[in-house]
N, C-alpha and C positions, 0 to 999 in steps of 0.2 A: 381279240380274245387270247389270253395267255394260257398256255398248256399247263395242266395240273401235273406237277412233278414232285418227287420227294423233296427236292431243294426248295420249291415254292412253298410247300406245306410247312417246312421247318422255318422259313422266313416269316410266314403269315401267322404261325402258331405261337402260343405262349403256354407255360414258361419257356424261355429259350433253352433248347436242348438239341442234341444230335440224334435223338431217337423219336420216331413218330409215336411210339407206344407211350411216351411221357407227356404228349401235348394234351392240355386240358381245354384250351380256348383257341378257336380258329376263325379267322375273318377272311372270307372270300367274296366280299361284296363288290358290286360294280365291275365285274370282269367279263360281262357279256356271255356268261356260261349257259350252255344248253345241257339237257340231261345226259347226252352222249359224251359230253366233255368231262364227266365225273367218273374216274376209273374206280370201279368197285373194289378190285383187288388191293389197290394202293390205299384207298380210304378205309378199308376194313382193318388196316393196321392201327388205326387211331382208337385203340381199345380203352383209353382213359379220357377220351374227348367228352367234355360235359356241356360246352357251349359252342354253337356253330352259327355264324352269321353268313347267310347266302343271299342277303337282300340285294335288290337292284340288278338282278341278272335276267336271263330270258328262259328260265326253267318252266317247262310245261308239266313235268313230273320229275320224280326222283328215280334213280336206278333201282330196279327191283333187287331184292335179296341183299340190300345194303344193311349190314348189322353193326350198330355202334352201341354196345350194351350200357355204357356209362352216360350216354347223351341225355341231358335233362332239358336243354333249351335249344330251340331252333328258330331262326329268323328267316322266313321266306317271303317277307313283304316286298312289294314292288317287283313281282315276277309275272309270269303268264301261266300260272298253275291251272291245270284242268283236271287231272286225275289224282285225287287225294288218296286213293287206296294204295298208292305206292309208298306211303308213309307207314304202312302197317308194320313193317319190320322194325321200326324205331319204337318199340313197345314201352320203353322206359321214359318217354318224353313226358315232362310235367308242364312245360310252358312252350307255346307255339305262337308265332306271329305270321299271319297270312293277309295282312292289310294290303290294299291296292293290287289285288289280283282280280281282274275284271270278270273272270269266268267262274269264280267261286260262288256257289248258290247256298241257300239255307240247308238244302239236303246234303251238300258237301260238308257243311259245318257239323251236321248231325252224324254223318258217317265218321268224321274224325273223332268225335266223342266216344263212339263205340269201338273204333279201331285202336285207339290209344287209351288203354284202361287207366293209366295214371295221370292223364291230362287234367290239369286243374285251372291253368291260366291260358286264356285264348284271346289274342289281340288285346292283352292288357287287362282283361276282366276275369274275375273268378267265376267259372262255369260249373263248379262242383255239383250244385243242386240240379241243374238241368241235365248234366252228364249222367249223374246217378239215376235220374228219372228215366233217361233213355236206355241206359245199360241194363236196368233191372225191371222197373215197373212197365215201361213201354214194351220191352222184350217179352215179359210174362203175358201181356195182353195179346201180342201177336202169336205166341206159342199156343194160347188157348184157341184162337181162331184157326191156326194151322192144324191143330189136332182134330178140330171139328170137321175140317175139310177131309182129312184122311179117313176118319171114322164113318163119314157119310158116303164116300164114293170110292174108296180104295182099300186094297188088302194085298198082302204079300203073295207072290206067285208060289205055286207048288208043282214041281220042285223049283227052288231058287237057283237061277243061273245068271251068269254075268250079263248075257244079252237081255234077259227079261228084266233084270234089275235096272239096267241102263235105260230101257224104254219106260219102265215105271217111274224112274226118277224124273225123266224129262216131262212126262205127262203130269205127275204130281206137282212138280215145281211150277210148271206153266199154269196149272189150275189154281194153285195157291196164290200166285202173283195176281191173277185176275180177280179171284173171289175175296181175298182178305182185304178188307177196307178198315183203316184205322188212322186217326189223326187228321189234321187239316190237309187240304189239297196242295198247299204250298210245299209239303214235304212228301208228296206221293212218290217221288223218285227214290227217296230214302227208304220209304216203307217197302216198296217193291224189292229194292236191293237187300234189305234186311230179311224180308220174307223168303227170298231165294236161299240165303245162307241158312236160316233156321229150318227151312223145309228139308234141305239136304242133311242137316245135322239130325233132324228128327228121324228121317228115313234110315240113316246109319245106325241110330240107337236101337231101331227095331231089329236089326240084323247083327248087332254086336251085344249079346246078352251080358257079357262080362262087365259092361259099364253100367248095367241097370242098378246094382246096389247103391252106387254113388248118387245116381239120379233120384232113386226113390227116397234116399235119406234126406236129400235136399228139400223134398216137398212134404215131408211127414213131421208129425209132432215128435219132439225129441224123446228118447228112451226114458229119460228121467221122469217126464210128465206122463208117459203111458202107464207107468206103474201105478200112478195115482188116479187113473181114469175112474170116474164114479160109476158104480153099477146101476144107479137109479136114473141116469140120464140117457135115454135112448137116442137122443139127438147127437151125441158125441161119438165120433168114429175114432178108433185108436190110431189110424193113419190118415188123417184128413188131408186133402190137397189144399195147397195155398189158395186162399180166396183173393181174387185180383181186385185192384182198385182202379177201374177205368176212369174215375172222376178225379184222380189225384192231380192237383195243379202243379205246374212247374215252379210257380212262385211259392216260397216258403211262407210268406206273410199271408197269402190267400188261404193257407192251410190252417190258420189260427182258428181254433174252435170257439164258439160263442159260450158265454157263461150259461150253464144249464140251470134249469129249474130245480127245485128241491127234489132230491131223489131218495132220501132215506125213508125207511119204513119203520115207524114207531113199533116197538116191541115191549111186551110186558116181561119183567124179570121176576123170577121166583127164587127163593133161597134154597140151595141144595143141602143134602145131608152132610155131616162132617166127613172129611176125607181121611183115608188111611195113608200114612206117609210112605209106606213101602208096599204098594199094590202088587199082588202076584200076577204072573203072566196069565193073560186071559185068552180064551179061544178067539181066533181072528175072525172078523166079519168077512162076508163073501167077497167084498171089494178089495180085500188085502192081497197084495201079490204074494204068490208062493215063493218059497226059498229057491225052488228050481228056476222060476222066472228071473229072480234077481241074479242068480249065478249066471244065467245065460246072457243077461244084459250087462253084467259087470265083467270087465276083462280079468282073466285069471292071472294070478301071480306066477312068475316064472319058477320060483323055487321056495320051499318052506325052510330049507336048511339055514339060509342066511338069517331068517327071522328068529329061528331058535338060538342062533349064535348071538344075535343082537339082544334077545331077551335074557340070555345067559349073562351077558354083560350087565344088564339091568339088575338081575337078581344079585349078582356079586356086589354091585354097588349098594343095594339095599342091605346086604349082610354086613357091610362095613359100618357097624354102629359105633358111636363114640363121638369124637370131635367133629368129624365131617357131618354126621347126622345132626348134632346140636347146632352146628354152624348153619346148616340148611334151614332149620327152624327159625333161627335168629334172623337170617336173611329174609325169610318169608314174612315174619311179623314186622320187621323193619320196613319192608316195602309197603305194607298195609297201614303204616303209622298215620298217613295222611287221612285215612278213613275212620280212625278210631272214634271220632266224636259223633259219627252218624249213628242213628238208631234205626231198628227195623221199622218199615213204614206199614201203614194200614191202607189197603186198597179196596175199593168197592166198585162193582160194575155200574157204569153210568149210561152207556148207549150200546145198542146193537143195530148195525146198519146193513142194508142190502144194496149198496150203491153201485155194484158192478153187475147187476142183473142183465141178462140178455133181454133186449127190447124193454128194459125197465120192468120186467115182470116180477111181481111179488111171489110167484110160484117157483122161481129159480133157486133151487138149493144144490145146484151142481157145479156152478162156476167156481173154479179154484182160485184163491187169492194167494199170491206168492211172495210179495216183498212190501215192506213199509219202512219209512224213515221220517224222522222229525226234521223240519226245516232248521238248519243251523242259523243262529243269530250272532251278530258281530261281537256281542259282549259275553257270549257263552252262557247266557241265562236260558231258562226253559222256554220252549216254544209251544204254542197251542196248536200249531198247524202240522199235520202229519200227511204225507203222501202215501197212497196205497195203490197197488196195481194187481190186476187179474183179469182174465178174459180179454176183451178188446178195449178196455178202458183204464184210465189213470185218474185218480181222484185226489183232491187236496181237501182235507177235512179239518174243521175247527173242533178240537176235542171237547172244549167246554160246552158248546151249544149242540154239538152233533150235526152241524150243518155242513153240507158238501159245498165248499166255497167255489171250487173249480172242477170241471170234469172234461176229459179229453177222450174221444172215442176214435179209434182207427179201425174201420171195418177190415176184417180179414186178419188182423193181428191178434196175437196172444202174448200179453206182456208177462215176462218172468222176473224182471229185475229193474230197479231204479236207484238213483243216487242223486243227492243234492250237492251243489257246490256254489262257490262265490267267484264271479269273474268281473273284470272291469268292463264298463260300458263307456265308450268314448262319446263325447258330446261336442265335437267341433272345437271351437275356441275355448269353451268352458272346460274345467278340469274333469277328468274321468271320475266316475263314481262306481262303487261296488254294487253289483246286483246279484240276487240269488236266483240260480237256474236249476232246472231239474232235467236229468237225462234218464231215458227209459228205453228198454229194448226187450226183444223176445223172439218169437218164432220166425219172423221174417229176416232176422239178421241186421236190421236197421236200428240205429240209435236216434231217438227222437230228442231234440233239444227244445226246452220250453222255458219261457219266462213267465211264471205264474202271476206275478204282481200285475203285469200289463195284459195278462190273459192271451199271450201270443205263443203259439208253437212255431218258433222262428226258423226251424230247419231240421234236416236229418242227414245222416250219412251212413253208408253201408260199412259195417264193421266186419261182417263175415258173410260168406255165401250160405252158411248154416245158422241155426238158431243161436241166440245169445243166452247164456245161462246166468251170468253175473256181471254187474257193473260196479266200479269202485273209483272214486276220485282221490287224488292225493291232496289232502286238505292243507298241507304246507305250500302247495303250488296248485291252486284250484283249477287251472286250465289243463292239468294232466289227468287223463281218464284212462282207466284200464277196463278192457272188455274181455270176458271169457266166453268161449263159444264151444259148440258141439263138434267142431272140427279139431278139438284138443289143442287149442291155442289161446294164449292171452296176449292181447295187443295193447301197447301203450300209445295213446294219442295225445296230441296237443290241440285242443279245440279252440285255443286263443280266447279273445274277448269278442265283444260285439259293438257295433255303433248304433246310433239312433234309428238307422234304417234296417237294423238287424242283419247287416252283412257280417259274415264270419268266415273263418278259414280253418280247415282241419288238416293236420299233418300227422302221418304215422311215424312214430319214433322207434319202436322196438317191438319185436315179436318173440314170445317165449314159447318154446315147443313143449307141450304137456303130454304126458303118456295116457291121460284119460280126461273125461269131462271135468272141468273145474267147477266146483259147487260154491265155493266162497273164496274171496280174496281179502287178505288183511295186510296192512302196511304197518310195520312196527312204529309206534308213536315217536321213538327217538331217532329213527332212520328211515322215514317214509320214502326217501328218494334213492336209497341204495339197496333195500331189501324188500322182498315180497314173499308172503306165505300164501299158498293156495291149497285149500282142502279139495281133494279130488275123489273120484270113485275108486281110485286104487292107492290112496294114501295122502300124506301131508308132505308137500315139497316146498323148498326154499330156493329163491332165485336172486341173482344179483341184477339190479335194475339201474345201476349207476350209469348215467350217460357220459360219454366221452372217455370211458376207461377201457372200452372194448371196441375194436374196429368193426365188428360184425353187428348187424341189427337183429340177428337171430341167435338166441342163446338157449342152452340146456341147463338143467337144474344144478345148483351148487350142492344141495344135499337133500336127503329124504329123512324125515323124523319118524321114528318107530315108537310104538307104545307097548307096555307090558301085556296088554290083552292079546297081542298077536300070537303069543305062545299057546293060546287056547284054541287056535283055529283048527278046524278039521273039515271034512268034506261037506258038512252041513252048516258050517259057521265061518264066514269070511268077514273079519272085522276091519278090513283095510279102508272101507269107505268112511271118510270123515265128513259128516253131514252137519257139523256145527263148529264154528270157529270165531273167536272174538277176543281182543285184548281187554283184560280187566284193569291193569295198571300199565305203566311203561314196560314192565318186565313180565308180569304174570299173564299167561294165556289160558283161556278156557276152551276146551275142545271136546267133541263128542264123537265116538265111533259108533257107526250103525250097528244095531243089535246088542250093544254093550249097555247095561243098565246103570252106568255111572258116567259122570262128566269129569274129565281130568283137568286139574289145575297144574300147570308146569311152568318152569322158568325159561324164558326165551334166551336170556343172555348166557346162562350156564349150559343150555343145550347147544347154542351156537358156538360156544367156546371149544367144544369137543372137535377132535380131528375125525372127519368122515372116513369111512371105509373106502379104500382106493377104488375098488371095483363097483360096489353098490352105491357109494356116496351116502351111506346110511349112518345116522347117529341116534342114540337112545334119548328120548325126552326125559329131562330131569323132573320127575313128577313130584309135586309138593303135596297134593291131596287128591282124593277122589270124593265127588259129591254124589250121593245116592239119587238116582233118577228112576223112571219107570221102566218096566220090562215090556218091550214092544218090538215087533218086526216091521213096523211102518217106517219107511225111510224118509229122509229129508225134512225132519222136524228141527228147524234151526233154532239155536240158542242166541241170546244177545246179552250184552253187559251194559251197566250204567256205572262207569268208573268213579264219577263224583260221589256216588252214594254207596259204592262197594257192593253192587248188586249184580247177580246173574239170574236170568230168567229163561226157562225153556218150557214150552208147551208139550202136551202129550197127545195120544190118540183118543182121549176121552174128553177133550175140551178143557182140561185142567192146566193151570200154570204153576210150575214148580219154581219157587223163588228161594234164593240163597243170599243172605246178608253176610258176606265173607268177613267183614270187619268184626263180626260177632263171634267168630270161631276162636277157640282157645288153642294155646300152644300144643297141648297134648293131642289135639285133633290131627296133627300132622305126624304123630308118632304111633298112634294106636294101630294103624293098618286097617281100620274099619272105615267104610265109607261114611262121610259126614251127612247127617240127615238135613233135609231142607228146612229153612227157617219157617216157611209156610207153603202149603199147597192151596192155591185158590181154586175153588170148585167151579165147574161150568155153571154160569148163571141161569141156565135153563129158561131161555126166553119162550114165551107162549105166543103162538101165531093163531089167530082166529081161524077155525076150520082145520087146524093141524094139531092142536094141543101142544104139549111141551116138546121142544126139539132136543133130541139127544145130543150129547157132546160130540163135536166133530174133531178131526185131527187139526191141531194148531200148527200151521206151516211156518209161521214167522211171528216174531214179536219185536217191538221197539219201545224204548223209553226216552223221554226227554232228559236233558242233563241233570235236572233237579228232581227227577222222578215224581213230578206232579201228575203225569199221565202214563199209563201203560196201554199199548195198543197190541191186539192179537188178531191175526188173520187165520181164517179157517178154510178147510177144503169144501165147505158147503155154503160159500158165498156170504159169509158173515164177518163183518168187522166189529170187534168187541173193544170198547173203550172202558178202561178202568181208571178211576180217579183216586188220588191220595186223600185220605181222611186225616185232618189234623187232630192229633191227640189232645184231649181236653186237659 
């Protein structure tokens, strides 16, 4: 056995250097090493070490407290490893080899997947699905049982003393290890080990109240959705605990849902009275959140002074009438030139479906539906298939027939967002083919990956410990997925492709630190790989997402975009929440500020060209027009656009759809200073349910249009999917 010295490490390491801190790869195989032969102090200097080969030695364990922060790969194959818990300090490990260690059991394998949170490859196999199941689902099941043991037989001493707490911990942990049974007998050692750790953590949480807010937030419905809780549903709790899935299989293929039977409920449609284009502000219904609630749940702005300064710059810009103003109008009209030939469309209601009902009950008018999107087709033509999500289910609907073609239910989940993309499916020796996939996520922080054509939910991965608010694919690179979550982060993932066995690999690429919950994510059509716009509860922010240009994987915002309405803020009105955002053209953006009765159209390129304020990073949106919308204090009514037809659509809190055919606007519309009226407001179709009579108009949470605007789909907060179809003019 050769003694480990600095000289030996420099000889065995690469690249060749005279400093241990610069070594990235180290080979110490077949040296007959035991764990006491590894000097912790010396090895801890290898701060850049990424790959370490220790195969063919006599190691029974690794030295404790050995920290190598950059280590990604470790080969311990052909050793005598017994205690895998000594690897816990190597928390950054992504790949580990432990083959030909006779004493390693299945329980040891499971321990490693929990101890090493980033471990993805184990003995040459991708274990992401199994590992995530153990880290989250299995753990939640154990915590439920541990909590039950505590509530049945234990309580905190009074007064709390060190001696009493020590005795209580011993008794509680021993009882939990005996009574908590879960999983197969082959991993009972792992279960007892995990129960001991979780029981101690649970007991500590009871005596450390400062940690409770984080814990409670993890198991509650997100704030955004609480505001929308329906007053008529007595079964909904504002802070429900997570429902566990004890039957969740480890194999993603087994989790594939079967094709469901017909779930839509036919409804009779009656024509409503003509609509007023500019409805007055009405009295709010009981279920509407009060302004005080909203203010309490939305982070306050640090200062109003900067907003006034920004708005002052905007006012000055507007007063500069003349060549600049005329040039702005010319630019705007030139941008819309491609849409000049389109004409306003005529839409009629076709179907109303209740396909997301709890237990498929036709009496369910409380499940809220949150996101919808049409399946993208390779030739960019219109699609008849639209995906919708709400409650614990995800549906794929044929808009023409009103048939629910696919339905996926995940007990205990509440889906908030979904997104379509196209990835490559490898087929062995045959050439790879494109396949359309669907990603969905919500309350549990998991992203579900689905291949609807083959009716397979082929996998999932954890994107956040908190709920997911929004998902968005980069359609120039279909394997790049952005997830926004209630821990105020947007994460960029590479989900790769799949093979015919539905093996896949997910890699985290980038983390964006957000100051509030992201509600929408938009990628500029001309630069989807370098810029990202996110509408948040505290404003509109822009980020640089270019890979390879920044050494860090965590980034802060490049700039914040402010709007003229900010200058009207007071203690009762905070307009910073941007609850609608979508690109109409490559340059024109439509956005909506909560409580502001107008939709802004503004130029992305001209806004981005400004120099941000050094301290606040703020720039003023170069506003091109304002579109008249309804007056309401209901938040999170999302707008959407149909660029090919120059259409913007946004629902309101009365079940109506406000439509704007922007190509039909005249040049003076951008000079008058008056909000542009909608092209048409589509009235709520007033479906009639037997035994209920006419159903009043609900809040329209989300809308979607296919590229040719043959169909318009709207989702409500009362469990109704409304499909409108284009009527060809005679």
